[in-house]
Each structure stands twice: as structure tokens, then as C-alpha cells.
N, C-alpha and C positions, 0 to 999 in steps of 0.2 A: 498405661501411663508411660510416656516417653521418658527415658532416662532411669527406668527401674533397674535395680541391681538384684541379682540373686544373693542369697545369704551365705554362699560358700566363699570362704576366704581363699585367695590365691597365695602363692608362695611369698609375695612381697608384703603380706599382711593386710592389704586393702581388699576391697570388694571388686569382683570382676563383673563387667557388664554382661547382661543377657542379650547377646547379639540377635538371637531369634526374634525377640520383641521389636528391636530396632528395624530389622529387615522386613518383618511382616507389616508393621505399621507404615514403613516407607513405601512398600509395594501398594498398600491401600491408598495412600496419599497420591502416588503417581497414577494409579488407576482412576481416581476421582478427577485429577487434573486432566488426564488424557480424555476422559469422557466429557468433561466440560468444554475442552477445546474442540472436540469433534462436534458437539451439539451447537456450539456458537460460531463455527466456521461460516462466515458470511457467504451468501450465494452470489452468483454473477449479477443478478438483478439488483441486489443490494449494492454491489460495487458500482454498477452503472448509475444508480441514483446518487451515490456518494461522489463519483467522479464528475458527473454532469453538474451537480450542485457546486462543486469546488471550482470547476472551469467557468461557470456562469459568474461566480463571485469574483474570480481573478479577472475575467474580461471586463466586468463592470468597474472594478477598481483601476484597471489599466486604461480603458478607453472612455469610460463614461464619467469624466471628471471635468470640472470647470477649467482646469489648467490645460486641457486639450482643445479648448474652444478658442478660436482667434479673437483678438480684442474687439474687432469691429462687430462681433456678434454678442457682446456682453449683455445687451438689453434682453436677449432671449436665451441666455445661457442656461437658466434653470429649466426652461422648457426643453432645450436640447438635451440636457443631462437626463431628464425624466424620460424623454423619448428613447434615448440610447439604452437606458436601463430596461425599459419595457421591451424594446426590440430584442435585447440579449435574453431576457427572461422568457419571452415568447418563443425563442428559437431553441429552448432547452431540449425539446424532443428531437430536433435535428442534431443537436450536439450529442445527445445520448445515442442516437443511431450511429453517428460517426465514431464515437468511442467504442461502441459494441463491435463495429467492423474492424477496428484496429487493435482489439484487445485479445491477448492470449492469457489463459488462466492455467497456472500449474497448481493443481489441487493436491496438496500433500496430506490430505485427510484431516489433520489437526489444525492446519492453517493453509492459506492459499497465497500465491504470489501472482500478481497481475502485472503484465507488461503491456502498455498501451502506446502505440505509435499514432500520434494525432497530427496528421499532415497539415491541418488548418493553422496550427501554431508552430509547426515544424519541431515538435518535441517528442521525446520518448519518456514516459513516466513508468516508474516501478513502484508498486505498492504491495505491502504485506497486509493480509487480512487475518486477524486472529482475535478471539474472544469477542466477536461481534463488532470490532473496530477496524479502522483502516489507518495505515501509516504510510504515507508516500515518502520513500526514503531516497529516491533519486529522480532527477529530471535532467535530461541531457539533450543537446541539439541533435536532431535526427540526421542531418547531413554529416556531422562529425562521426556519428555512430556508424553510418553506412560506409564512410571512407575507411574506418578501422576494420569493419567486417570484410570489405573488398580486399584490403591488404592481407588480412589473415587468409582469405580464400586463395589469393595468388600464391602466398607462401606455401599453403597446403598442396596446391597443384604442382609447384616446383619441387616439393619434397617427394610427391608421388611419382614424378617423372624421372627422378634420379635413380 
């Protein structure tokens, strides 16, 4: 039982906690947590399925809407939206292949961090995978990222030559 106290009184007249119980139970809880994280660390294939599904949804929401269709095509706008959505959905395998090509996985055993450079939309996505779930926590323009990396590389070369 967490919070048990032994029956020995300390000098202040109160009961002193049995720290051995706390530490032992804490270690068990941490071991169970670590084991659960290890067993539920998503695979690369699961990430590719997640990322391609998310990108398909974003593309459909961004490009396959009536607001993107010129007014003179209003009569066939529903058909154009449906065609656009079907086209994007049918290209999911191509999208998944491109994501796979541009993705680096850092497997930390208990969780993974995926960094995906997707040239098609000129973005870099960072996603953490833990407990069987994915959380994309940053999305940045690829061109800006490359400029920053180039500046850092030039600074490193200048420091090395000094």
C-alpha cells in the first residue's frame, strides 16, 4: 500500500515513512510504464500510414473545396470537388512513397521522433510517436530551414578555419 508507515516513532513524535516501500513500488510503476512505452512505440509503417492520411486530409481541405473553383464553373463545382478528392485519395500510395523517402526516424526505444521533409509542399514536419499515437509538434517551411542550416554550416567552417 502506497503511503504505509512503519510503527516506529521518530524523535518528533510522529510516524516516519517506510521509504523502502515507496522506492520499490515506484520502481515497479516505472518498469511497467517503460515496458508499455516500448511495446506501443509505433513502427515506421504505422507512421507512414498516419502521415499520408493526414496529408491527404490536409490536401483535400486546402485544394478540393468549392471556394477554389472559379465562378464560371459553379454549375459543375460539386463534380470538380468530388474529382479532386478522388484524385488526392487515389494518389495516397504516391504520397506515402514520398513521405517514406523524405523521413528520418530517431528511435529512442520508448518513443520515436520522425522528421519528414516533404518537397511537394515545401514543408518539414516533426512528429513524436509514443503509446501508439502520433503528435505532430512542428511544421516549418523547408526553404527557411535550409537557409538556417546553411548559415550554421558557414559559421562552423569559419570557426574551424580560425
